[in-house]
C-alpha positions in Angstrom: -66.4 57.8 -11.1 -65.6 54.4 -12.6 -66.9 51.4 -10.7 -65.1 48.0 -10.7 -67.1 45.2 -12.2 -68.1 42.2 -10.1 -65.6 39.8 -11.8 -62.7 42.3 -11.0 -63.8 42.4 -7.3 -64.0 38.6 -7.1 -60.5 38.4 -8.7 -59.1 41.0 -6.2 -60.7 39.1 -3.3 -59.3 35.7 -4.4 -55.8 37.4 -4.8 -56.0 38.5 -1.1 -57.1 35.1 0.0 -54.3 33.4 -1.9 -51.7 35.8 -0.5 -53.1 35.3 3.0 -53.1 31.5 2.7 -49.6 31.4 1.3 -48.4 33.6 4.2 -50.1 31.2 6.7 -48.4 28.2 5.1 -45.0 29.9 5.4 -45.6 30.7 9.0 -46.7 27.2 9.9 -43.8 25.6 8.1 -41.3 27.9 9.7 -42.7 27.0 13.1 -42.5 23.3 12.4 -38.9 23.7 11.2 -37.9 25.5 14.4 -39.7 22.9 16.5 -37.8 20.0 14.9 -34.7 19.1 16.9 -31.4 18.9 14.9 -30.2 15.4 14.1 -27.9 13.8 16.6 -24.3 14.6 15.9 -22.4 11.5 14.8 -19.7 10.3 17.1 -16.5 12.1 16.6 -14.3 9.4 17.9 -11.7 8.4 15.3 -11.5 4.7 14.7 -8.1 3.1 15.3 -6.3 0.1 13.8 -3.2 -1.8 14.7 -1.5 -4.8 13.1 -0.2 -7.9 14.9 2.3 -9.8 12.8 2.0 -13.3 14.3 4.1 -14.9 11.5 7.8 -15.7 11.5 8.7 -13.3 8.7 9.1 -9.5 9.0 6.7 -7.3 7.1 8.1 -4.4 5.1 6.4 -1.2 4.1 2.9 -2.4 5.0 0.0 -0.1 3.9 -3.6 -0.9 4.7 -6.1 0.5 2.3 -9.8 1.2 2.8 -12.2 3.0 0.4 -11.3 6.4 1.8 -8.2 5.9 3.9 -4.6 4.8 3.4 -2.8 3.8 6.6 0.9 3.4 6.5 2.3 0.9 9.1 5.8 0.6 7.7 8.0 -2.3 8.9 6.5 -4.8 11.4 8.9 -7.3 12.8 7.7 -10.9 13.2 5.9 -11.5 16.5 5.3 -7.7 17.0 2.2 -5.6 17.2 2.1 -2.0 16.1 0.7 1.0 17.9 -2.8 2.0 16.9 -3.1 4.3 13.9 -6.1 6.6 13.3 -8.5 5.6 10.5 -10.8 8.6 10.0 -13.5 7.0 7.9 -13.7 3.7 9.8 -12.2 0.2 9.8 -13.7 -2.5 7.6 -13.8 -6.3 8.1 -11.5 -6.6 5.1 -8.9 -4.4 3.4 -6.5 -4.0 0.5 -2.8 -4.1 1.2 0.5 -2.9 -0.2 3.8 -4.3 1.1 7.3 -5.1 0.0 8.2 -8.8 -0.3 11.8 -9.8 -1.2 12.4 -6.3 -2.5 9.4 -6.1 -4.7 6.2 -4.1 -4.1 3.1 -6.3 -3.9 -0.4 -4.9 -4.3 -3.3 -7.0 -2.9 -6.4 -5.1 -3.9 -10.0 -5.4 -2.9 -12.0 -6.2 -6.0 -15.4 -4.8 -4.8 -16.2 -2.4 -2.0 -19.8 -2.1 -3.0 -22.1 -2.3 0.1 -19.1 -2.4 2.5 -19.6 -0.5 5.8 -17.2 0.2 8.6 -17.4 -2.1 11.6 -19.0 -0.9 14.8 -16.4 -0.2 17.5 -13.5 2.2 18.0 -10.3 0.1 18.2 -9.4 -2.9 16.1 -6.5 -5.4 15.5 -5.8 -7.1 12.2 -3.8 -10.3 13.0 -1.7 -11.0 9.9 0.9 -13.6 8.8 3.2 -13.3 5.8 4.5 -16.3 3.9 6.6 -15.0 1.0 6.9 -18.6 -0.4 3.1 -18.8 -1.0 1.5 -17.6 -4.2 0.8 -13.9 -4.6 -2.9 -14.1 -3.3 -2.0 -16.4 -0.5 1.2 -14.8 0.8 -0.6 -12.5 3.3 -3.1 -14.3 5.5 -5.6 -12.5 7.6 -5.7 -14.7 10.7 -8.2 -12.7 12.6 -10.0 -9.3 12.7 -10.5 -8.3 16.3 -12.7 -5.6 17.8 -10.7 -4.4 20.8 -13.1 -1.7 22.0 
């Protein structure tokens, strides 16, 4: 009969301790994961935006652009306010715009969206005025950004 040496017995004993300890750690971590409540689900309400053209000139082919959304408002007669349009990723306190002025497409981009976050709230109105006679960067004025609700 061959007998195991003392170092081999010590190795076998330490292997059993290691396996037992690893099993205990897995059980405890599984219990903690099960006890941790899931994070609160974010609100699923889609933000909405409308445009109020308070100027004296009709807006043509107006598109409002955010980092992840493109909202087409089309033609907005002077003095009129559009219906709300959904903005799935949120409305910001500023935006980029595309529109047609005197038959020409005009792009008014945002130079830097870094750090920009959607505004709190669910419904918003951008109050805009168009002055085609002003310079390119001044022709579309944001009069006010309202949080309606």
